[in-house]
C-alpha positions as CSV (number, residue, x, y, z in Angstrom):
1,C,-8.7,19.1,10.8
2,R,-8.7,20.9,7.5
3,Y,-6.0,23.0,5.9
4,M,-5.8,25.1,2.6
5,L,-2.7,24.7,0.7
6,G,-3.0,27.2,-2.3
7,G,-6.2,26.3,-3.7
8,T,-6.2,22.7,-2.2
9,E,-8.1,21.5,0.7
10,V,-6.1,19.0,2.8
11,V,-8.1,16.9,5.4
12,V,-6.9,14.8,8.1
13,A,-9.1,12.0,8.9
14,C,-9.1,9.1,11.5
15,C,-10.8,6.4,9.4
16,A,-10.2,3.4,7.3
17,F,-9.1,3.7,3.6
18,Q,-12.7,2.7,2.3
19,D,-14.1,5.8,4.1
20,T,-11.8,8.2,2.1
21,G,-13.6,7.2,-1.1
22,A,-17.1,6.9,0.3
23,V,-17.2,9.7,2.8
24,Y,-14.5,12.2,1.4
25,D,-15.3,11.4,-2.2
26,C,-11.7,10.6,-3.2
27,D,-11.0,9.5,-6.8
28,A,-7.7,7.8,-6.2
29,L,-6.1,6.0,-3.3
30,V,-2.3,5.8,-2.7
31,N,-1.0,2.5,-1.4
32,S,2.2,2.1,0.5
33,A,3.9,-0.5,-1.9
34,N,7.1,-2.3,-2.1
35,S,9.2,-2.5,-5.4
36,R,7.6,-5.7,-6.3
37,L,4.1,-4.8,-5.6
38,S,3.8,-7.8,-3.6
39,H,1.5,-6.3,-0.9
40,Q,2.3,-8.6,2.0
41,A,1.6,-6.6,5.0
42,G,0.0,-3.5,6.6
43,I,-2.2,-1.3,4.6
44,A,-1.0,-2.7,1.3
45,K,-2.3,-6.3,2.3
46,A,-5.4,-4.6,3.4
47,I,-6.0,-2.8,0.2
48,L,-5.1,-5.9,-1.8
49,Q,-7.8,-8.0,0.0
50,A,-10.3,-5.3,-0.5
51,A,-9.7,-4.8,-4.2
52,G,-9.7,-8.5,-5.0
53,P,-7.6,-10.9,-7.0
54,E,-7.8,-8.7,-10.1
55,L,-5.5,-6.2,-8.4
56,S,-2.9,-8.8,-7.8
57,Q,-3.1,-10.0,-11.4
58,E,-2.7,-6.4,-12.6
59,C,0.4,-5.8,-10.3
60,A,1.9,-9.1,-11.5
61,S,1.5,-8.0,-15.1
62,I,3.4,-4.9,-14.4
63,I,6.2,-6.8,-12.7
64,R,6.4,-9.0,-15.6
65,R,6.9,-6.2,-17.9
66,H,9.2,-4.0,-15.7
67,Q,10.7,-6.5,-13.2
68,T,10.4,-3.9,-10.6
69,V,9.2,-0.3,-9.4
70,S,11.9,1.9,-8.6
71,T,12.1,3.3,-5.0
72,G,10.6,7.0,-5.0
73,S,8.3,6.3,-8.1
74,A,4.6,5.3,-8.4
75,V,2.4,3.3,-10.8
76,V,-1.2,3.3,-11.3
77,T,-3.7,0.5,-11.4
78,Q,-7.5,0.2,-11.5
79,A,-9.5,0.4,-8.4
80,H,-11.1,-3.0,-9.3
81,Q,-13.5,-3.9,-6.2
82,L,-12.6,-0.6,-4.5
83,S,-14.6,1.2,-7.2
84,M,-17.7,0.5,-5.1
85,F,-16.3,3.0,-2.6
86,G,-15.8,5.7,-5.4
87,F,-12.3,5.0,-6.3
88,M,-11.1,5.3,-9.9
89,S,-7.5,4.2,-9.4
90,I,-4.9,3.0,-6.9
91,I,-1.6,4.6,-6.8
92,H,1.3,2.4,-5.7
93,A,3.9,4.6,-4.3
94,V,7.3,3.0,-3.4
95,A,8.9,4.2,-0.3
96,P,12.5,3.6,0.7
97,I,13.2,1.3,3.7
98,M,14.6,3.3,6.5
99,T,18.2,2.2,7.7
100,A,20.5,3.3,10.4
101,L,23.5,3.3,8.4
102,P,25.4,6.6,8.8
103,G,24.6,9.3,6.4
104,A,21.7,7.5,4.9
105,E,18.6,9.4,6.5
106,A,18.9,12.8,4.5
107,P,18.8,10.8,1.0
108,L,16.2,8.4,2.2
109,R,14.0,11.3,3.3
110,H,14.4,12.7,-0.2
111,Q,13.4,9.5,-1.8
112,L,10.2,9.3,0.5
113,R,9.1,12.8,-0.7
114,E,9.8,11.7,-4.2
115,A,7.4,8.7,-3.6
116,I,4.8,11.1,-2.6
117,S,5.2,13.6,-5.5
118,S,5.2,10.9,-7.9
119,A,2.0,9.5,-6.4
120,L,0.4,12.9,-6.8
121,Q,1.5,13.4,-10.3
122,A,0.3,9.9,-11.2
123,A,-3.0,10.5,-9.6
124,V,-3.5,13.8,-11.7
125,T,-2.3,12.0,-14.8
126,A,-4.9,9.4,-14.2
127,G,-7.6,12.1,-14.0
128,A,-8.1,12.3,-10.2
129,K,-9.5,15.5,-8.7
130,S,-9.0,14.2,-5.1
131,V,-6.7,11.7,-3.6
132,S,-6.3,10.0,-0.2
133,I,-2.8,9.3,1.3
134,P,-2.0,6.9,4.2
135,G,1.2,6.8,6.5
136,V,3.4,5.7,3.3
137,G,6.8,4.2,4.8
138,M,5.6,3.3,8.1
139,G,5.3,-0.1,9.5
140,V,7.5,-2.7,7.7
141,F,9.3,0.0,5.9
142,G,10.8,1.4,9.4
143,W,10.0,5.1,9.3
144,S,8.9,6.6,12.5
145,C,5.3,8.2,12.6
146,D,6.9,11.7,13.3
147,V,9.5,11.8,10.5
148,A,7.2,10.0,7.8
149,C,4.3,12.5,8.5
150,R,6.4,15.4,8.1
151,E,8.1,14.2,5.0
152,I,4.6,13.4,3.5
153,V,3.1,16.8,4.3
154,L,6.5,18.5,3.1
155,A,6.3,16.6,-0.2
156,I,2.5,17.6,-0.8
157,H,3.5,21.1,-0.1
158,E,6.4,21.1,-2.5
159,W,4.4,19.3,-5.2
160,L,1.5,21.7,-4.9
161,S,3.8,24.7,-5.1
162,S,5.7,23.4,-8.1
163,N,2.3,22.5,-10.1
164,P,0.2,25.7,-9.8
165,G,-2.0,24.5,-12.7
166,H,-2.9,21.1,-11.1
167,D,-6.5,19.8,-10.8
168,L,-6.2,18.5,-7.3
169,A,-9.2,19.9,-5.1
170,R,-8.8,17.7,-2.1
171,I,-6.1,15.6,-0.5
172,V,-7.0,13.6,2.5
173,L,-4.4,12.3,4.9
174,F,-5.8,9.3,6.8
175,D,-5.1,6.4,9.2
176,V,-6.9,4.4,11.7
177,D,-4.2,4.9,14.1
178,S,-4.6,8.1,16.2
179,E,-0.8,8.3,16.6
180,V,-0.5,8.8,12.8
181,V,-3.4,11.1,12.4
182,G,-1.8,13.2,15.2
183,G,1.4,13.2,13.3
184,F,-0.2,14.4,10.0
185,E,-2.0,17.3,12.2
186,G,1.3,18.2,13.8
187,A,3.1,18.4,10.5
188,L,0.4,20.6,9.0
189,A,0.5,22.9,11.9
190,L,4.3,23.3,11.7
191,L,3.9,23.9,7.8
192,A,1.1,26.6,8.6
193,G,3.7,28.3,11.0
194,G,6.6,28.2,8.8
195,A,8.5,25.7,10.8
196,L,8.5,22.7,8.5
197,M,11.6,22.5,6.4
198,P,13.4,19.8,4.4
199,A,16.3,17.9,5.8
200,P,19.7,19.0,4.7
201,A,21.0,17.5,1.7
202,A,23.5,14.7,2.4
203,P,27.1,15.9,1.7
204,L,28.8,14.8,-1.4
205,P,31.6,12.3,-1.2
206,P,35.1,13.8,-1.4
207,R,36.6,13.9,-4.8
208,L,39.7,11.7,-5.5
209,V,42.6,13.6,-6.9
C-alpha cells in the first residue's frame, strides 16, 4: 500500500522494524516510548533488545540530565546495533496514556499527534530522509488501533503540510500485526477521500466571575 502526500511517499508494510531499515531503506526509526525512556514492553522493549545495552545507557544519560521527557515530545538517540539494518538514529516519541475520564479524549488525541509531529521534526533535524513509524500509543498506552492509526496518519499529513520545505522522501508505517497494518491503510484511504479530520478541540472550562 503506497500513497503520495505532497512529495513524500507513504508506505504501509506488514513487517518487523528491522525490515523497515533493511528493505525500505529508512534512516530513522520511531520508538513508542514512555516519559522515562525505560522501554519495558512492546515494541520499545524489542527495539531496546535489538539495539543493545548502549541504547539503554544513552537513554539513562538523557533522563539523568532532564529527569523526564514530556508527553507529546520526542528525543533522538543513536541507532547503536540497529545501524546494521541501515538506521542512523532512533526517535523516541512519548505518547499520552489513554484514559476514560470524561473530556480527556480530545486533548489526548492532540498530544498523540504532537508526539508524531515531534518525531518527524526530530528525524529531519537529525538528517533523516526517510523514517519508519510503528503503532505509537497502542499496547500498554491503551489506545485502540483504529483511533491511534487515524491520529498518526493525521499528524503526518498536518506536519508535511506545515513544512513544505522538508527533506523527507519516504515514511513507512509498519507493524507485524495485520490489524494495525489495516488500520493504517484505512486511515490513509480516509485521508485520500477527504474524510479524515481532527477531533474537535476540548471545550475550555467556564471562567469564574
